[in-house]
C-alpha positions in Angstrom: -5.2 19.2 3.8 -2.9 16.5 5.3 -5.0 13.3 5.2 -4.2 9.8 6.3 -3.5 7.1 3.7 -5.5 3.9 3.4 -4.2 1.3 0.9 -6.1 -1.9 0.3 -4.1 -4.7 -1.3 -6.6 -7.2 -2.8 -3.8 -9.8 -3.5 -5.2 -12.8 -5.3 -7.8 -14.0 -2.8 -10.6 -16.1 -4.2 -13.2 -13.6 -2.9 -12.1 -10.9 -5.4 -11.1 -12.8 -8.5 -13.0 -11.6 -11.5 -15.9 -9.1 -11.2 -15.9 -8.9 -7.4 -12.6 -7.0 -7.4 -14.4 -4.0 -8.9 -17.2 -4.3 -6.3 -14.7 -4.2 -3.4 -12.9 -1.2 -5.0 -16.1 0.7 -5.3 -16.8 0.0 -1.6 -13.4 1.6 -0.9 -14.5 4.7 -2.7 -17.2 5.2 0.0 -14.5 6.7 2.3 -12.6 8.7 -0.3 -14.0 12.0 1.1 -12.4 11.2 4.5 -9.0 9.6 3.7 -6.7 9.1 0.8 -7.9 5.6 0.0 -6.1 3.6 -2.8 -6.6 0.0 -4.0 -4.3 -2.6 -5.5 -6.3 -5.2 -7.4 -4.8 -8.2 -9.2 -2.6 -7.2 -12.1 -4.9 -8.7 -14.8 -7.7 -6.4 -13.7 -5.8 -3.1 -13.8 -6.9 -2.0 -17.2 -10.5 -2.6 -16.4 -10.6 -1.2 -12.9 -8.4 1.9 -13.3 -10.8 3.9 -15.5 -13.8 2.7 -13.5 -12.8 4.4 -10.3 -12.2 8.0 -9.0 -9.7 6.8 -6.4 -6.1 5.9 -7.2 -5.4 2.4 -8.4 -2.0 0.8 -7.7 -0.3 -2.2 -9.2 0.7 -4.9 -6.6 4.2 -4.9 -8.1 6.3 -3.3 -10.8 9.5 -4.4 -12.5 12.7 -2.6 -13.5 12.5 -4.0 -17.0 12.8 -2.2 -20.3 10.1 -1.3 -22.7 9.9 -3.7 -25.7 11.6 -7.0 -25.2 10.4 -7.8 -21.6 7.7 -10.4 -21.9 5.7 -10.9 -18.7 7.2 -7.8 -17.0 5.0 -5.1 -15.4 6.8 -1.9 -16.3 6.0 1.6 -15.1 5.3 2.9 -18.6 2.6 0.2 -19.0 1.0 1.2 -15.7 0.9 4.8 -16.9 -0.7 3.7 -20.2 -3.4 1.7 -18.3 -4.3 4.6 -16.2 -2.8 3.4 -12.9 -1.8 5.9 -10.3 1.3 3.9 -9.2 2.4 0.7 -7.6 3.5 -1.0 -4.4 7.2 -2.0 -4.6 9.0 -4.7 -2.6 6.0 -6.2 -0.9 7.0 -9.2 1.3 5.3 -11.5 -1.2 7.0 -9.9 -4.2 10.4 -8.8 -3.0 13.0 -7.1 -5.2 16.6 -6.0 -4.3 17.2 -2.5 -3.0 19.3 -1.9 -6.1 16.1 -2.5 -8.2 14.0 -0.3 -5.9 16.6 2.5 -6.3 16.0 2.4 -10.1 12.2 1.9 -10.0 11.3 4.8 -7.7 12.9 7.5 -9.9 11.5 5.9 -13.0 8.0 6.1 -11.4 8.5 9.7 -10.4 9.5 10.7 -13.9 6.2 9.3 -15.1 4.2 11.0 -12.3 3.4 7.7 -10.6 3.1 7.0 -6.9 5.5 4.6 -5.2 4.7 2.7 -2.0 7.8 1.0 -0.9 7.3 -1.9 1.6 10.0 -2.5 4.2 10.5 -4.8 7.2 12.6 -2.9 9.7 13.8 0.6 10.6 17.1 0.2 8.7 15.1 -0.3 5.5 13.0 2.7 6.3 16.1 4.8 6.2 17.3 3.3 2.9 13.8 3.7 1.3 13.4 7.3 2.6 16.6 8.3 0.7 14.8 7.5 -2.5 11.8 9.8 -1.7 8.8 7.5 -2.5 5.4 8.9 -1.7 4.8 6.2 0.9 6.8 3.7 2.9 4.8 0.8 4.4 6.4 -1.1 7.4 5.2 -4.7 7.4 7.0 -7.5 9.3 6.4 -10.6 7.1 5.8 -12.9 10.0 2.6 -11.0 10.9 1.1 -10.6 7.5 -2.3 -12.3 7.3 -2.2 -13.6 10.9 -4.7 -11.2 12.4 -2.1 -10.3 15.0 -1.5 -6.6 14.5 2.0 -5.2 14.3 0.8 -2.2 16.4 0.0 -4.7 19.2 2.7 -7.3 18.8 5.6 -5.0 17.9 4.8 -1.4 18.7 8.6 -0.7 19.1 9.0 -1.5 15.4 6.6 1.3 14.5 8.2 3.8 16.9 11.7 3.0 15.6 10.5 3.3 12.0 8.9 6.6 12.7 12.2 7.8 14.2 14.2 6.5 11.3 11.9 8.4 8.9 12.2 11.6 10.8 16.0 11.3 11.1 16.2 10.7 7.3 14.1 13.9 6.7 11.4 11.8 5.0 8.6 13.9 3.6 6.2 11.2 2.5 3.8 9.1 4.5 4.9 6.2 6.8 2.2 3.5 6.7 1.7 0.5 9.0 0.7 -2.9 7.8 0.6 -6.6 8.8 -2.2 -8.1 10.9 -4.3 -4.9 11.1 -7.9 -6.1 11.5 -9.9 -3.8 13.8 -10.3 -0.1 14.3 -8.4 -0.6 17.6 -5.4 -1.8 15.7 -5.6 1.2 13.4 -6.0 3.7 16.3 -2.9 2.2 18.1 -0.9 2.5 14.9 -1.8 6.1 14.5 -0.9 6.8 18.2 2.5 5.3 17.6 3.1 7.7 14.7 1.9 5.9 11.6 0.3 8.2 9.0 -1.8 5.5 7.3 -2.3 1.8 6.9 -1.8 -1.0 4.3 -4.3 -3.8 4.7 -5.4 -6.9 2.8 -7.2 -9.9 4.2 -9.0 -7.9 6.9 -11.0 -6.1 4.2 -11.1 -8.8 1.4 -12.3 -11.5 3.8 -14.8 -9.3 5.6 -18.5 -10.3 5.2 -19.4 -6.6 4.5 -16.7 -4.8 2.6 -18.1 -1.3 2.9 -18.7 -1.7 6.6 -15.1 -2.9 7.2 -13.7 -0.1 5.1 -15.6 2.5 7.0 -14.6 1.0 10.3 -10.9 1.1 9.6 -11.1 4.6 7.9 -13.0 6.0 10.9 -10.1 5.0 13.2 -7.6 6.9 10.9 -9.4 10.2 11.4 -10.4 10.1 15.1 
């Protein structure tokens, strides 16, 4: 069954530091029967949260560093050992050169890990698609965390990104991110061709995490 993707990036917001991160992730599990929901908690909590959930847990970033002498690096092999399902790559707040992305994605694939490559414009969709990651998330940096949805402010960006993915023969899922807050934002993104969403503050800062997760998930499947 071809199901939409729903990735929640917890970032390092105060609301989820420590034990609350697991609580939010469990709220995300409430929609796992309806959509392919994944969570990306802060890196220090990965080893605790990964074995505690039935849904995929992603790292917020991953590095193209070697095993062994790479102090402080987050390497794919470590993610695999911690039980993570994969990682976001090149998020606007943790960018890496395309040359590094081109090395990381195959390394992740060899380990059976999921890659969600974040991009900013259609030209980058084409470049990312050539690498074959499972997901590509389009997020214009200027709209991240603003509450102004990319599907409303820049619908052309999504349309052009969808075209770029199709032209490149991309077989993964194209996701929409940046400023997505309401079910209306999600519905519009889907109408424009997005196959899922990548969100952060709209869920993390919601007063009722499960209610917000259900609201956004419902718009993905209707």
